[in-house]
C-alpha positions as CSV (number, residue, x, y, z in Angstrom):
1,M,28.8,-85.9,-0.9
2,T,26.4,-84.3,-3.0
3,T,22.6,-84.9,-4.2
4,P,22.0,-86.2,-7.8
5,L,19.1,-83.7,-9.2
6,H,17.8,-87.0,-11.3
7,C,17.5,-90.3,-10.5
8,P,19.6,-92.7,-12.4
9,G,18.6,-93.2,-15.7
10,F,17.9,-89.9,-16.3
11,E,19.2,-88.9,-19.5
12,K,17.5,-91.7,-21.7
13,F,14.2,-90.8,-21.1
14,R,14.7,-87.3,-20.9
15,D,13.5,-86.5,-24.7
16,L,10.4,-88.6,-24.1
17,E,7.2,-87.1,-25.1
18,S,3.7,-89.0,-24.0
19,F,0.6,-89.0,-26.1
20,T,-3.3,-89.2,-26.0
21,C,-4.8,-91.5,-28.8
22,N,-8.5,-93.4,-29.2
23,C,-8.1,-96.5,-29.9
24,P,-9.5,-97.1,-33.4
25,N,-12.4,-100.1,-32.5
26,C,-13.8,-98.7,-29.1
27,S,-12.3,-95.6,-29.0
28,E,-11.0,-95.7,-25.5
29,K,-8.1,-93.0,-24.6
30,I,-5.1,-94.0,-24.7
31,E,-1.6,-92.5,-23.1
32,I,1.5,-94.1,-25.1
33,F,4.9,-92.9,-24.9
34,S,6.8,-92.2,-28.0
35,D,9.6,-95.0,-27.8
36,E,6.9,-97.1,-27.9
37,F,5.9,-96.8,-30.7
38,D,7.0,-99.5,-32.2
39,K,6.0,-101.7,-29.7
40,A,2.4,-104.3,-30.2
41,R,0.6,-103.0,-27.7
42,Y,-3.1,-103.0,-26.8
43,C,-6.0,-101.5,-26.3
44,P,-7.3,-102.4,-22.0
45,K,-10.7,-101.9,-23.2
46,C,-11.9,-104.1,-26.1
47,K,-7.8,-105.9,-26.2
48,K,-7.7,-105.7,-29.6
49,Q,-4.3,-104.8,-31.1
50,I,-3.6,-100.6,-31.7
51,D,-1.9,-99.5,-35.2
52,F,-0.7,-96.5,-33.8
53,T,-1.3,-95.5,-37.7
54,Q,-4.7,-95.2,-37.2
55,C,-5.1,-93.9,-34.1
56,S,-6.2,-90.4,-33.8
57,L,-4.2,-88.4,-31.8
58,E,-5.5,-85.9,-28.9
59,G,-3.0,-84.4,-27.6
60,S,0.8,-84.6,-26.7
61,G,3.3,-83.6,-23.7
62,K,6.9,-83.5,-23.0
63,A,7.9,-83.3,-19.7
64,S,9.5,-80.0,-18.5
65,S,13.2,-80.0,-17.2
66,P,13.0,-79.3,-13.2
67,R,14.1,-75.6,-12.1
């Protein structure tokens, strides 16, 4: 028996990207993943719903493939 290289379900999240933006209401830095843009999200600091179309993008990242 061989050990799998990835955990079960890895393929589903293979192309997932993360973004960091500032809350348009209070400027709190928030991380969001590319599969969450269509879901309602609330700022942990000011508790207001975040409209990510109004969010200023600070940076993005994509997980690299394991070696």
